[in-house]
mmCIF file of the N, C-alpha and C atoms, coordinates in Angstrom:
data_MODEL
# 
_entry.id   MODEL 
# 
loop_
_atom_site.group_PDB 
_atom_site.id 
_atom_site.type_symbol 
_atom_site.label_atom_id 
_atom_site.label_alt_id 
_atom_site.label_comp_id 
_atom_site.label_asym_id 
_atom_site.label_entity_id 
_atom_site.label_seq_id 
_atom_site.pdbx_PDB_ins_code 
_atom_site.Cartn_x 
_atom_site.Cartn_y 
_atom_site.Cartn_z 
_atom_site.occupancy 
_atom_site.B_iso_or_equiv 
_atom_site.pdbx_formal_charge 
_atom_site.auth_seq_id 
_atom_site.auth_comp_id 
_atom_site.auth_asym_id 
_atom_site.auth_atom_id 
_atom_site.pdbx_PDB_model_num 
ATOM 1   N N  . MET A 1 1  ? -28.367 29.670 11.572  1.00 0.00 ? 1  MET A N  1 
ATOM 2   C CA . MET A 1 1  ? -26.973 30.128 10.776  1.00 0.00 ? 1  MET A CA 1 
ATOM 3   C C  . MET A 1 1  ? -26.395 28.572 10.092  1.00 0.00 ? 1  MET A C  1 
ATOM 4   N N  . ASN A 1 2  ? -26.220 29.033 8.734   1.00 0.00 ? 2  ASN A N  1 
ATOM 5   C CA . ASN A 1 2  ? -25.483 27.864 7.836   1.00 0.00 ? 2  ASN A CA 1 
ATOM 6   C C  . ASN A 1 2  ? -24.263 27.599 8.112   1.00 0.00 ? 2  ASN A C  1 
ATOM 7   N N  . THR A 1 3  ? -23.933 26.191 8.012   1.00 0.00 ? 3  THR A N  1 
ATOM 8   C CA . THR A 1 3  ? -22.714 25.796 8.099   1.00 0.00 ? 3  THR A CA 1 
ATOM 9   C C  . THR A 1 3  ? -22.317 25.323 6.635   1.00 0.00 ? 3  THR A C  1 
ATOM 10  N N  . ARG A 1 4  ? -21.020 25.923 6.183   1.00 0.00 ? 4  ARG A N  1 
ATOM 11  C CA . ARG A 1 4  ? -20.459 25.831 5.011   1.00 0.00 ? 4  ARG A CA 1 
ATOM 12  C C  . ARG A 1 4  ? -19.538 24.602 5.020   1.00 0.00 ? 4  ARG A C  1 
ATOM 13  N N  . ILE A 1 5  ? -19.612 23.740 4.202   1.00 0.00 ? 5  ILE A N  1 
ATOM 14  C CA . ILE A 1 5  ? -18.818 22.463 4.038   1.00 0.00 ? 5  ILE A CA 1 
ATOM 15  C C  . ILE A 1 5  ? -17.980 22.477 2.750   1.00 0.00 ? 5  ILE A C  1 
ATOM 16  N N  . THR A 1 6  ? -16.643 22.541 2.741   1.00 0.00 ? 6  THR A N  1 
ATOM 17  C CA . THR A 1 6  ? -15.994 22.211 1.602   1.00 0.00 ? 6  THR A CA 1 
ATOM 18  C C  . THR A 1 6  ? -15.575 20.821 1.402   1.00 0.00 ? 6  THR A C  1 
ATOM 19  N N  . PHE A 1 7  ? -16.022 20.172 0.159   1.00 0.00 ? 7  PHE A N  1 
ATOM 20  C CA . PHE A 1 7  ? -15.950 18.865 -0.066  1.00 0.00 ? 7  PHE A CA 1 
ATOM 21  C C  . PHE A 1 7  ? -14.775 18.772 -1.329  1.00 0.00 ? 7  PHE A C  1 
ATOM 22  N N  . TYR A 1 8  ? -13.534 18.167 -0.773  1.00 0.00 ? 8  TYR A N  1 
ATOM 23  C CA . TYR A 1 8  ? -12.571 17.973 -1.850  1.00 0.00 ? 8  TYR A CA 1 
ATOM 24  C C  . TYR A 1 8  ? -12.632 16.604 -2.201  1.00 0.00 ? 8  TYR A C  1 
ATOM 25  N N  . ARG A 1 9  ? -12.448 16.486 -3.464  1.00 0.00 ? 9  ARG A N  1 
ATOM 26  C CA . ARG A 1 9  ? -12.963 15.061 -4.208  1.00 0.00 ? 9  ARG A CA 1 
ATOM 27  C C  . ARG A 1 9  ? -12.403 15.294 -5.606  1.00 0.00 ? 9  ARG A C  1 
ATOM 28  N N  . SER A 1 10 ? -12.478 13.939 -6.196  1.00 0.00 ? 10 SER A N  1 
ATOM 29  C CA . SER A 1 10 ? -12.064 13.737 -7.556  1.00 0.00 ? 10 SER A CA 1 
ATOM 30  C C  . SER A 1 10 ? -12.971 12.897 -8.356  1.00 0.00 ? 10 SER A C  1 
ATOM 31  N N  . ASN A 1 11 ? -13.442 13.135 -9.462  1.00 0.00 ? 11 ASN A N  1 
ATOM 32  C CA . ASN A 1 11 ? -14.543 12.406 -10.316 1.00 0.00 ? 11 ASN A CA 1 
ATOM 33  C C  . ASN A 1 11 ? -13.959 10.909 -10.453 1.00 0.00 ? 11 ASN A C  1 
ATOM 34  N N  . LEU A 1 12 ? -12.537 10.813 -10.421 1.00 0.00 ? 12 LEU A N  1 
ATOM 35  C CA . LEU A 1 12 ? -11.787 9.398  -10.767 1.00 0.00 ? 12 LEU A CA 1 
ATOM 36  C C  . LEU A 1 12 ? -11.934 8.706  -9.448  1.00 0.00 ? 12 LEU A C  1 
ATOM 37  N N  . CYS A 1 13 ? -12.287 9.152  -8.165  1.00 0.00 ? 13 CYS A N  1 
ATOM 38  C CA . CYS A 1 13 ? -12.281 8.579  -6.910  1.00 0.00 ? 13 CYS A CA 1 
ATOM 39  C C  . CYS A 1 13 ? -13.595 7.903  -6.624  1.00 0.00 ? 13 CYS A C  1 
ATOM 40  N N  . PRO A 1 14 ? -13.501 6.409  -6.479  1.00 0.00 ? 14 PRO A N  1 
ATOM 41  C CA . PRO A 1 14 ? -14.655 5.614  -5.904  1.00 0.00 ? 14 PRO A CA 1 
ATOM 42  C C  . PRO A 1 14 ? -15.217 6.320  -4.453  1.00 0.00 ? 14 PRO A C  1 
ATOM 43  N N  . ARG A 1 15 ? -13.991 6.107  -3.687  1.00 0.00 ? 15 ARG A N  1 
ATOM 44  C CA . ARG A 1 15 ? -14.088 6.587  -2.339  1.00 0.00 ? 15 ARG A CA 1 
ATOM 45  C C  . ARG A 1 15 ? -14.896 8.089  -2.092  1.00 0.00 ? 15 ARG A C  1 
ATOM 46  N N  . CYS A 1 16 ? -14.489 8.954  -3.106  1.00 0.00 ? 16 CYS A N  1 
ATOM 47  C CA . CYS A 1 16 ? -15.144 10.209 -2.926  1.00 0.00 ? 16 CYS A CA 1 
ATOM 48  C C  . CYS A 1 16 ? -16.491 10.252 -3.372  1.00 0.00 ? 16 CYS A C  1 
ATOM 49  N N  . HIS A 1 17 ? -16.892 9.354  -4.389  1.00 0.00 ? 17 HIS A N  1 
ATOM 50  C CA . HIS A 1 17 ? -18.253 9.094  -4.882  1.00 0.00 ? 17 HIS A CA 1 
ATOM 51  C C  . HIS A 1 17 ? -19.123 8.802  -3.540  1.00 0.00 ? 17 HIS A C  1 
ATOM 52  N N  . ILE A 1 18 ? -18.780 7.804  -2.871  1.00 0.00 ? 18 ILE A N  1 
ATOM 53  C CA . ILE A 1 18 ? -19.619 7.320  -1.694  1.00 0.00 ? 18 ILE A CA 1 
ATOM 54  C C  . ILE A 1 18 ? -19.599 8.428  -0.578  1.00 0.00 ? 18 ILE A C  1 
ATOM 55  N N  . ALA A 1 19 ? -18.475 9.120  -0.210  1.00 0.00 ? 19 ALA A N  1 
ATOM 56  C CA . ALA A 1 19 ? -18.454 10.080 0.699   1.00 0.00 ? 19 ALA A CA 1 
ATOM 57  C C  . ALA A 1 19 ? -19.262 11.253 0.411   1.00 0.00 ? 19 ALA A C  1 
ATOM 58  N N  . GLY A 1 20 ? -19.503 11.656 -0.942  1.00 0.00 ? 20 GLY A N  1 
ATOM 59  C CA . GLY A 1 20 ? -20.090 12.587 -1.446  1.00 0.00 ? 20 GLY A CA 1 
ATOM 60  C C  . GLY A 1 20 ? -21.625 12.324 -1.339  1.00 0.00 ? 20 GLY A C  1 
ATOM 61  N N  . ARG A 1 21 ? -21.861 11.016 -1.526  1.00 0.00 ? 21 ARG A N  1 
ATOM 62  C CA . ARG A 1 21 ? -23.337 10.509 -1.603  1.00 0.00 ? 21 ARG A CA 1 
ATOM 63  C C  . ARG A 1 21 ? -23.713 10.747 -0.075  1.00 0.00 ? 21 ARG A C  1 
ATOM 64  N N  . HIS A 1 22 ? -22.906 10.439 0.950   1.00 0.00 ? 22 HIS A N  1 
ATOM 65  C CA . HIS A 1 22 ? -23.288 10.420 2.297   1.00 0.00 ? 22 HIS A CA 1 
ATOM 66  C C  . HIS A 1 22 ? -23.479 12.023 2.692   1.00 0.00 ? 22 HIS A C  1 
ATOM 67  N N  . LEU A 1 23 ? -22.505 12.735 2.238   1.00 0.00 ? 23 LEU A N  1 
ATOM 68  C CA . LEU A 1 23 ? -22.767 14.339 2.596   1.00 0.00 ? 23 LEU A CA 1 
ATOM 69  C C  . LEU A 1 23 ? -23.970 14.760 1.828   1.00 0.00 ? 23 LEU A C  1 
ATOM 70  N N  . ARG A 1 24 ? -24.323 14.507 0.824   1.00 0.00 ? 24 ARG A N  1 
ATOM 71  C CA . ARG A 1 24 ? -25.615 14.942 0.143   1.00 0.00 ? 24 ARG A CA 1 
ATOM 72  C C  . ARG A 1 24 ? -26.954 14.531 0.847   1.00 0.00 ? 24 ARG A C  1 
ATOM 73  N N  . GLU A 1 25 ? -26.874 13.306 1.310   1.00 0.00 ? 25 GLU A N  1 
ATOM 74  C CA . GLU A 1 25 ? -27.834 12.741 2.130   1.00 0.00 ? 25 GLU A CA 1 
ATOM 75  C C  . GLU A 1 25 ? -28.015 13.531 3.319   1.00 0.00 ? 25 GLU A C  1 
ATOM 76  N N  . LEU A 1 26 ? -27.194 13.919 3.918   1.00 0.00 ? 26 LEU A N  1 
ATOM 77  C CA . LEU A 1 26 ? -27.156 14.645 5.251   1.00 0.00 ? 26 LEU A CA 1 
ATOM 78  C C  . LEU A 1 26 ? -27.373 16.142 5.147   1.00 0.00 ? 26 LEU A C  1 
ATOM 79  N N  . ALA A 1 27 ? -27.118 16.656 3.904   1.00 0.00 ? 27 ALA A N  1 
ATOM 80  C CA . ALA A 1 27 ? -27.485 17.865 3.674   1.00 0.00 ? 27 ALA A CA 1 
ATOM 81  C C  . ALA A 1 27 ? -28.985 18.107 3.300   1.00 0.00 ? 27 ALA A C  1 
ATOM 82  N N  . ALA A 1 28 ? -29.372 17.004 2.585   1.00 0.00 ? 28 ALA A N  1 
ATOM 83  C CA . ALA A 1 28 ? -30.750 16.998 2.083   1.00 0.00 ? 28 ALA A CA 1 
ATOM 84  C C  . ALA A 1 28 ? -31.811 16.867 3.454   1.00 0.00 ? 28 ALA A C  1 
ATOM 85  N N  . ALA A 1 29 ? -31.136 16.308 4.593   1.00 0.00 ? 29 ALA A N  1 
ATOM 86  C CA . ALA A 1 29 ? -32.137 16.385 5.711   1.00 0.00 ? 29 ALA A CA 1 
ATOM 87  C C  . ALA A 1 29 ? -31.840 17.663 6.612   1.00 0.00 ? 29 ALA A C  1 
ATOM 88  N N  . ASP A 1 30 ? -30.907 18.444 6.276   1.00 0.00 ? 30 ASP A N  1 
ATOM 89  C CA . ASP A 1 30 ? -30.401 19.522 7.094   1.00 0.00 ? 30 ASP A CA 1 
ATOM 90  C C  . ASP A 1 30 ? -30.212 20.930 6.218   1.00 0.00 ? 30 ASP A C  1 
ATOM 91  N N  . PRO A 1 31 ? -31.427 21.502 5.976   1.00 0.00 ? 31 PRO A N  1 
ATOM 92  C CA . PRO A 1 31 ? -31.171 22.569 4.924   1.00 0.00 ? 31 PRO A CA 1 
ATOM 93  C C  . PRO A 1 31 ? -30.027 23.741 5.446   1.00 0.00 ? 31 PRO A C  1 
ATOM 94  N N  . SER A 1 32 ? -29.565 23.636 6.587   1.00 0.00 ? 32 SER A N  1 
ATOM 95  C CA . SER A 1 32 ? -28.689 24.685 7.179   1.00 0.00 ? 32 SER A CA 1 
ATOM 96  C C  . SER A 1 32 ? -27.142 24.359 6.430   1.00 0.00 ? 32 SER A C  1 
ATOM 97  N N  . LEU A 1 33 ? -27.004 23.195 5.960   1.00 0.00 ? 33 LEU A N  1 
ATOM 98  C CA . LEU A 1 33 ? -25.683 22.909 5.554   1.00 0.00 ? 33 LEU A CA 1 
ATOM 99  C C  . LEU A 1 33 ? -25.743 23.398 4.005   1.00 0.00 ? 33 LEU A C  1 
ATOM 100 N N  . GLU A 1 34 ? -24.475 23.713 3.715   1.00 0.00 ? 34 GLU A N  1 
ATOM 101 C CA . GLU A 1 34 ? -24.229 24.328 2.306   1.00 0.00 ? 34 GLU A CA 1 
ATOM 102 C C  . GLU A 1 34 ? -22.979 23.662 2.066   1.00 0.00 ? 34 GLU A C  1 
ATOM 103 N N  . ILE A 1 35 ? -22.951 22.954 0.839   1.00 0.00 ? 35 ILE A N  1 
ATOM 104 C CA . ILE A 1 35 ? -21.643 22.206 0.223   1.00 0.00 ? 35 ILE A CA 1 
ATOM 105 C C  . ILE A 1 35 ? -20.951 22.904 -0.722  1.00 0.00 ? 35 ILE A C  1 
ATOM 106 N N  . GLU A 1 36 ? -19.744 23.111 -0.835  1.00 0.00 ? 36 GLU A N  1 
ATOM 107 C CA . GLU A 1 36 ? -19.033 23.645 -1.872  1.00 0.00 ? 36 GLU A CA 1 
ATOM 108 C C  . GLU A 1 36 ? -18.163 22.419 -2.369  1.00 0.00 ? 36 GLU A C  1 
ATOM 109 N N  . GLU A 1 37 ? -18.257 21.913 -3.569  1.00 0.00 ? 37 GLU A N  1 
ATOM 110 C CA . GLU A 1 37 ? -17.280 20.830 -3.800  1.00 0.00 ? 37 GLU A CA 1 
ATOM 111 C C  . GLU A 1 37 ? -16.123 21.354 -4.826  1.00 0.00 ? 37 GLU A C  1 
ATOM 112 N N  . VAL A 1 38 ? -14.972 20.869 -4.434  1.00 0.00 ? 38 VAL A N  1 
ATOM 113 C CA . VAL A 1 38 ? -13.727 21.213 -5.083  1.00 0.00 ? 38 VAL A CA 1 
ATOM 114 C C  . VAL A 1 38 ? -13.007 19.898 -5.516  1.00 0.00 ? 38 VAL A C  1 
ATOM 115 N N  . ASP A 1 39 ? -13.057 19.905 -7.008  1.00 0.00 ? 39 ASP A N  1 
ATOM 116 C CA . ASP A 1 39 ? -12.394 18.816 -7.731  1.00 0.00 ? 39 ASP A CA 1 
ATOM 117 C C  . ASP A 1 39 ? -10.953 19.187 -7.700  1.00 0.00 ? 39 ASP A C  1 
ATOM 118 N N  . ILE A 1 40 ? -10.217 18.315 -6.989  1.00 0.00 ? 40 ILE A N  1 
ATOM 119 C CA . ILE A 1 40 ? -8.782  18.483 -6.927  1.00 0.00 ? 40 ILE A CA 1 
ATOM 120 C C  . ILE A 1 40 ? -8.064  18.537 -8.144  1.00 0.00 ? 40 ILE A C  1 
ATOM 121 N N  . LEU A 1 41 ? -8.502  17.680 -9.009  1.00 0.00 ? 41 LEU A N  1 
ATOM 122 C CA . LEU A 1 41 ? -7.817  17.738 -10.536 1.00 0.00 ? 41 LEU A CA 1 
ATOM 123 C C  . LEU A 1 41 ? -8.068  18.997 -11.463 1.00 0.00 ? 41 LEU A C  1 
ATOM 124 N N  . LEU A 1 42 ? -9.150  19.784 -10.989 1.00 0.00 ? 42 LEU A N  1 
ATOM 125 C CA . LEU A 1 42 ? -9.242  21.037 -11.514 1.00 0.00 ? 42 LEU A CA 1 
ATOM 126 C C  . LEU A 1 42 ? -8.676  22.248 -10.690 1.00 0.00 ? 42 LEU A C  1 
ATOM 127 N N  . SER A 1 43 ? -8.624  22.048 -9.379  1.00 0.00 ? 43 SER A N  1 
ATOM 128 C CA . SER A 1 43 ? -8.163  22.951 -8.733  1.00 0.00 ? 43 SER A CA 1 
ATOM 129 C C  . SER A 1 43 ? -6.897  22.541 -7.797  1.00 0.00 ? 43 SER A C  1 
ATOM 130 N N  . PRO A 1 44 ? -5.786  22.154 -8.278  1.00 0.00 ? 44 PRO A N  1 
ATOM 131 C CA . PRO A 1 44 ? -4.683  21.684 -7.557  1.00 0.00 ? 44 PRO A CA 1 
ATOM 132 C C  . PRO A 1 44 ? -4.025  22.585 -6.420  1.00 0.00 ? 44 PRO A C  1 
ATOM 133 N N  . ARG A 1 45 ? -3.878  23.843 -7.023  1.00 0.00 ? 45 ARG A N  1 
ATOM 134 C CA . ARG A 1 45 ? -3.314  25.056 -6.296  1.00 0.00 ? 45 ARG A CA 1 
ATOM 135 C C  . ARG A 1 45 ? -4.105  25.110 -5.030  1.00 0.00 ? 45 ARG A C  1 
ATOM 136 N N  . ARG A 1 46 ? -5.430  25.188 -5.061  1.00 0.00 ? 46 ARG A N  1 
ATOM 137 C CA . ARG A 1 46 ? -6.259  25.490 -4.076  1.00 0.00 ? 46 ARG A CA 1 
ATOM 138 C C  . ARG A 1 46 ? -6.292  24.387 -3.011  1.00 0.00 ? 46 ARG A C  1 
ATOM 139 N N  . THR A 1 47 ? -6.275  23.221 -3.573  1.00 0.00 ? 47 THR A N  1 
ATOM 140 C CA . THR A 1 47 ? -6.168  21.969 -2.759  1.00 0.00 ? 47 THR A CA 1 
ATOM 141 C C  . THR A 1 47 ? -5.112  22.014 -1.803  1.00 0.00 ? 47 THR A C  1 
ATOM 142 N N  . TRP A 1 48 ? -3.855  22.057 -2.505  1.00 0.00 ? 48 TRP A N  1 
ATOM 143 C CA . TRP A 1 48 ? -2.591  22.237 -1.694  1.00 0.00 ? 48 TRP A CA 1 
ATOM 144 C C  . TRP A 1 48 ? -2.600  23.351 -0.652  1.00 0.00 ? 48 TRP A C  1 
ATOM 145 N N  . ARG A 1 49 ? -2.941  24.542 -1.249  1.00 0.00 ? 49 ARG A N  1 
ATOM 146 C CA . ARG A 1 49 ? -3.019  25.607 -0.203  1.00 0.00 ? 49 ARG A CA 1 
ATOM 147 C C  . ARG A 1 49 ? -3.820  25.617 0.894   1.00 0.00 ? 49 ARG A C  1 
ATOM 148 N N  . ASP A 1 50 ? -4.842  24.861 0.721   1.00 0.00 ? 50 ASP A N  1 
ATOM 149 C CA . ASP A 1 50 ? -5.753  24.542 1.803   1.00 0.00 ? 50 ASP A CA 1 
ATOM 150 C C  . ASP A 1 50 ? -5.556  23.417 2.701   1.00 0.00 ? 50 ASP A C  1 
ATOM 151 N N  . GLY A 1 51 ? -4.334  22.804 2.361   1.00 0.00 ? 51 GLY A N  1 
ATOM 152 C CA . GLY A 1 51 ? -3.781  21.719 3.305   1.00 0.00 ? 51 GLY A CA 1 
ATOM 153 C C  . GLY A 1 51 ? -4.144  20.309 3.193   1.00 0.00 ? 51 GLY A C  1 
ATOM 154 N N  . ILE A 1 52 ? -4.979  20.228 1.940   1.00 0.00 ? 52 ILE A N  1 
ATOM 155 C CA . ILE A 1 52 ? -5.430  18.871 1.779   1.00 0.00 ? 52 ILE A CA 1 
ATOM 156 C C  . ILE A 1 52 ? -4.501  17.928 0.957   1.00 0.00 ? 52 ILE A C  1 
ATOM 157 N N  . ARG A 1 53 ? -4.341  16.721 1.648   1.00 0.00 ? 53 ARG A N  1 
ATOM 158 C CA . ARG A 1 53 ? -2.971  15.948 1.240   1.00 0.00 ? 53 ARG A CA 1 
ATOM 159 C C  . ARG A 1 53 ? -3.751  14.675 0.748   1.00 0.00 ? 53 ARG A C  1 
ATOM 160 N N  . MET A 1 54 ? -5.105  14.265 1.332   1.00 0.00 ? 54 MET A N  1 
ATOM 161 C CA . MET A 1 54 ? -5.734  12.948 1.026   1.00 0.00 ? 54 MET A CA 1 
ATOM 162 C C  . MET A 1 54 ? -7.149  13.190 0.675   1.00 0.00 ? 54 MET A C  1 
ATOM 163 N N  . ILE A 1 55 ? -7.944  12.443 -0.333  1.00 0.00 ? 55 ILE A N  1 
ATOM 164 C CA . ILE A 1 55 ? -9.165  12.809 -0.530  1.00 0.00 ? 55 ILE A CA 1 
ATOM 165 C C  . ILE A 1 55 ? -9.839  11.181 -0.199  1.00 0.00 ? 55 ILE A C  1 
ATOM 166 N N  . PRO A 1 56 ? -11.077 11.168 0.262   1.00 0.00 ? 56 PRO A N  1 
ATOM 167 C CA . PRO A 1 56 ? -11.965 12.541 0.214   1.00 0.00 ? 56 PRO A CA 1 
ATOM 168 C C  . PRO A 1 56 ? -11.637 13.431 1.470   1.00 0.00 ? 56 PRO A C  1 
ATOM 169 N N  . ALA A 1 57 ? -11.813 14.479 1.363   1.00 0.00 ? 57 ALA A N  1 
ATOM 170 C CA . ALA A 1 57 ? -11.763 15.395 2.541   1.00 0.00 ? 57 ALA A CA 1 
ATOM 171 C C  . ALA A 1 57 ? -12.794 16.331 2.593   1.00 0.00 ? 57 ALA A C  1 
ATOM 172 N N  . MET A 1 58 ? -13.202 16.884 3.903   1.00 0.00 ? 58 MET A N  1 
ATOM 173 C CA . MET A 1 58 ? -14.131 18.031 4.107   1.00 0.00 ? 58 MET A CA 1 
ATOM 174 C C  . MET A 1 58 ? -13.502 18.821 5.087   1.00 0.00 ? 58 MET A C  1 
ATOM 175 N N  . ARG A 1 59 ? -13.939 20.235 4.967   1.00 0.00 ? 59 ARG A N  1 
ATOM 176 C CA . ARG A 1 59 ? -13.496 21.190 5.623   1.00 0.00 ? 59 ARG A CA 1 
ATOM 177 C C  . ARG A 1 59 ? -14.489 21.921 6.084   1.00 0.00 ? 59 ARG A C  1 
ATOM 178 N N  . ILE A 1 60 ? -14.675 22.483 7.519   1.00 0.00 ? 60 ILE A N  1 
ATOM 179 C CA . ILE A 1 60 ? -15.557 23.395 8.051   1.00 0.00 ? 60 ILE A CA 1 
ATOM 180 C C  . ILE A 1 60 ? -14.787 24.179 8.746   1.00 0.00 ? 60 ILE A C  1 
ATOM 181 N N  . GLY A 1 61 ? -14.622 25.613 8.262   1.00 0.00 ? 61 GLY A N  1 
ATOM 182 C CA . GLY A 1 61 ? -13.675 26.598 8.821   1.00 0.00 ? 61 GLY A CA 1 
ATOM 183 C C  . GLY A 1 61 ? -12.484 26.266 8.636   1.00 0.00 ? 61 GLY A C  1 
ATOM 184 N N  . ASN A 1 62 ? -11.669 26.001 9.876   1.00 0.00 ? 62 ASN A N  1 
ATOM 185 C CA . ASN A 1 62 ? -10.219 25.509 9.829   1.00 0.00 ? 62 ASN A CA 1 
ATOM 186 C C  . ASN A 1 62 ? -9.985  23.994 10.142  1.00 0.00 ? 62 ASN A C  1 
ATOM 187 N N  . ARG A 1 63 ? -11.030 23.339 10.333  1.00 0.00 ? 63 ARG A N  1 
ATOM 188 C CA . ARG A 1 63 ? -11.141 21.900 10.679  1.00 0.00 ? 63 ARG A CA 1 
ATOM 189 C C  . ARG A 1 63 ? -11.360 20.899 9.567   1.00 0.00 ? 63 ARG A C  1 
ATOM 190 N N  . THR A 1 64 ? -10.481 20.089 9.555   1.00 0.00 ? 64 THR A N  1 
ATOM 191 C CA . THR A 1 64 ? -10.534 19.117 8.157   1.00 0.00 ? 64 THR A CA 1 
ATOM 192 C C  . THR A 1 64 ? -10.815 17.535 8.668   1.00 0.00 ? 64 THR A C  1 
ATOM 193 N N  . ILE A 1 65 ? -11.360 16.799 8.065   1.00 0.00 ? 65 ILE A N  1 
ATOM 194 C CA . ILE A 1 65 ? -11.671 15.273 8.023   1.00 0.00 ? 65 ILE A CA 1 
ATOM 195 C C  . ILE A 1 65 ? -11.408 14.651 6.758   1.00 0.00 ? 65 ILE A C  1 
ATOM 196 N N  . SER A 1 66 ? -10.313 13.833 6.663   1.00 0.00 ? 66 SER A N  1 
ATOM 197 C CA . SER A 1 66 ? -10.000 13.053 5.485   1.00 0.00 ? 66 SER A CA 1 
ATOM 198 C C  . SER A 1 66 ? -9.824  11.628 5.993   1.00 0.00 ? 66 SER A C  1 
ATOM 199 N N  . GLY A 1 67 ? -9.882  10.712 5.168   1.00 0.00 ? 67 GLY A N  1 
ATOM 200 C CA . GLY A 1 67 ? -9.576  9.254  5.365   1.00 0.00 ? 67 GLY A CA 1 
ATOM 201 C C  . GLY A 1 67 ? -9.829  8.404  4.036   1.00 0.00 ? 67 GLY A C  1 
ATOM 202 N N  . VAL A 1 68 ? -9.068  7.140  4.258   1.00 0.00 ? 68 VAL A N  1 
ATOM 203 C CA . VAL A 1 68 ? -9.544  6.236  3.166   1.00 0.00 ? 68 VAL A CA 1 
ATOM 204 C C  . VAL A 1 68 ? -10.885 5.984  3.025   1.00 0.00 ? 68 VAL A C  1 
ATOM 205 N N  . PHE A 1 69 ? -11.644 5.864  4.003   1.00 0.00 ? 69 PHE A N  1 
ATOM 206 C CA . PHE A 1 69 ? -13.119 5.843  4.024   1.00 0.00 ? 69 PHE A CA 1 
ATOM 207 C C  . PHE A 1 69 ? -13.875 6.475  4.911   1.00 0.00 ? 69 PHE A C  1 
ATOM 208 N N  . LEU A 1 70 ? -14.616 7.471  4.420   1.00 0.00 ? 70 LEU A N  1 
ATOM 209 C CA . LEU A 1 70 ? -15.292 8.323  5.556   1.00 0.00 ? 70 LEU A CA 1 
ATOM 210 C C  . LEU A 1 70 ? -16.834 7.916  5.379   1.00 0.00 ? 70 LEU A C  1 
ATOM 211 N N  . GLY A 1 71 ? -17.165 7.080  6.415   1.00 0.00 ? 71 GLY A N  1 
ATOM 212 C CA . GLY A 1 71 ? -18.633 6.731  6.458   1.00 0.00 ? 71 GLY A CA 1 
ATOM 213 C C  . GLY A 1 71 ? -19.556 7.690  6.779   1.00 0.00 ? 71 GLY A C  1 
ATOM 214 N N  . LYS A 1 72 ? -20.667 7.471  6.790   1.00 0.00 ? 72 LYS A N  1 
ATOM 215 C CA . LYS A 1 72 ? -21.918 8.513  7.020   1.00 0.00 ? 72 LYS A CA 1 
ATOM 216 C C  . LYS A 1 72 ? -21.586 9.008  8.672   1.00 0.00 ? 72 LYS A C  1 
ATOM 217 N N  . ASP A 1 73 ? -21.458 8.087  9.475   1.00 0.00 ? 73 ASP A N  1 
ATOM 218 C CA . ASP A 1 73 ? -21.454 8.385  10.897  1.00 0.00 ? 73 ASP A CA 1 
ATOM 219 C C  . ASP A 1 73 ? -20.255 9.389  11.134  1.00 0.00 ? 73 ASP A C  1 
ATOM 220 N N  . ALA A 1 74 ? -19.205 9.041  10.290  1.00 0.00 ? 74 ALA A N  1 
ATOM 221 C CA . ALA A 1 74 ? -17.973 9.964  10.828  1.00 0.00 ? 74 ALA A CA 1 
ATOM 222 C C  . ALA A 1 74 ? -18.318 11.366 10.279  1.00 0.00 ? 74 ALA A C  1 
ATOM 223 N N  . ILE A 1 75 ? -18.861 11.166 9.083   1.00 0.00 ? 75 ILE A N  1 
ATOM 224 C CA . ILE A 1 75 ? -19.133 12.767 8.479   1.00 0.00 ? 75 ILE A CA 1 
ATOM 225 C C  . ILE A 1 75 ? -20.125 13.463 9.470   1.00 0.00 ? 75 ILE A C  1 
ATOM 226 N N  . ALA A 1 76 ? -21.177 12.600 9.739   1.00 0.00 ? 76 ALA A N  1 
ATOM 227 C CA . ALA A 1 76 ? -22.276 13.300 10.734  1.00 0.00 ? 76 ALA A CA 1 
ATOM 228 C C  . ALA A 1 76 ? -21.476 13.818 11.911  1.00 0.00 ? 76 ALA A C  1 
ATOM 229 N N  . GLY A 1 77 ? -20.940 13.124 12.594  1.00 0.00 ? 77 GLY A N  1 
ATOM 230 C CA . GLY A 1 77 ? -20.081 13.387 13.785  1.00 0.00 ? 77 GLY A CA 1 
ATOM 231 C C  . GLY A 1 77 ? -19.043 14.632 13.390  1.00 0.00 ? 77 GLY A C  1 
ATOM 232 N N  . PHE A 1 78 ? -18.469 14.625 12.622  1.00 0.00 ? 78 PHE A N  1 
ATOM 233 C CA . PHE A 1 78 ? -17.566 15.887 12.242  1.00 0.00 ? 78 PHE A CA 1 
ATOM 234 C C  . PHE A 1 78 ? -18.378 17.155 12.208  1.00 0.00 ? 78 PHE A C  1 
ATOM 235 N N  . ILE A 1 79 ? -19.407 17.108 11.242  1.00 0.00 ? 79 ILE A N  1 
ATOM 236 C CA . ILE A 1 79 ? -20.368 18.121 11.160  1.00 0.00 ? 79 ILE A CA 1 
ATOM 237 C C  . ILE A 1 79 ? -21.077 18.835 12.501  1.00 0.00 ? 79 ILE A C  1 
ATOM 238 N N  . ALA A 1 80 ? -21.354 17.837 13.372  1.00 0.00 ? 80 ALA A N  1 
ATOM 239 C CA . ALA A 1 80 ? -22.026 18.069 14.594  1.00 0.00 ? 80 ALA A CA 1 
ATOM 240 C C  . ALA A 1 80 ? -20.944 18.510 15.409  1.00 0.00 ? 80 ALA A C  1 
ATOM 241 N N  . ARG A 1 81 ? -19.823 18.302 15.409  1.00 0.00 ? 81 ARG A N  1 
ATOM 242 C CA . ARG A 1 81 ? -18.652 18.834 16.294  1.00 0.00 ? 81 ARG A CA 1 
ATOM 243 C C  . ARG A 1 81 ? -18.170 20.146 15.859  1.00 0.00 ? 81 ARG A C  1 
ATOM 244 N N  . ASN A 1 82 ? -18.384 20.433 14.624  1.00 0.00 ? 82 ASN A N  1 
ATOM 245 C CA . ASN A 1 82 ? -17.710 21.855 13.938  1.00 0.00 ? 82 ASN A CA 1 
ATOM 246 C C  . ASN A 1 82 ? -18.841 22.724 13.338  1.00 0.00 ? 82 ASN A C  1 
ATOM 247 N N  . ARG A 1 83 ? -20.009 22.715 13.959  1.00 0.00 ? 83 ARG A N  1 
ATOM 248 C CA . ARG A 1 83 ? -20.961 23.632 13.594  1.00 0.00 ? 83 ARG A CA 1 
ATOM 249 C C  . ARG A 1 83 ? -20.722 24.882 13.973  1.00 0.00 ? 83 ARG A C  1 
ATOM 250 N N  . SER A 1 84 ? -21.309 25.968 12.753  1.00 0.00 ? 84 SER A N  1 
ATOM 251 C CA . SER A 1 84 ? -20.722 27.456 13.130  1.00 0.00 ? 84 SER A CA 1 
ATOM 252 C C  . SER A 1 84 ? -22.082 27.771 14.032  1.00 0.00 ? 84 SER A C  1 
# 
């Protein structure tokens, strides 16, 4: 069964770039991970409706992780705890 991850980011955010790189590396090693990227500048209503108030942020189901810095270990742990 696949795990869908929604990644909220901005092209203007260097922290988002780093978190995105970590997320793509994890997805490359695990084909069951599906990533949907949402650019908050292009989709502000959806971002707000989804409860995202800080980027970078990732959501699996109704669980969200966000922070000033999301390291690879934090992202991997979030995925492991929230797999479908």
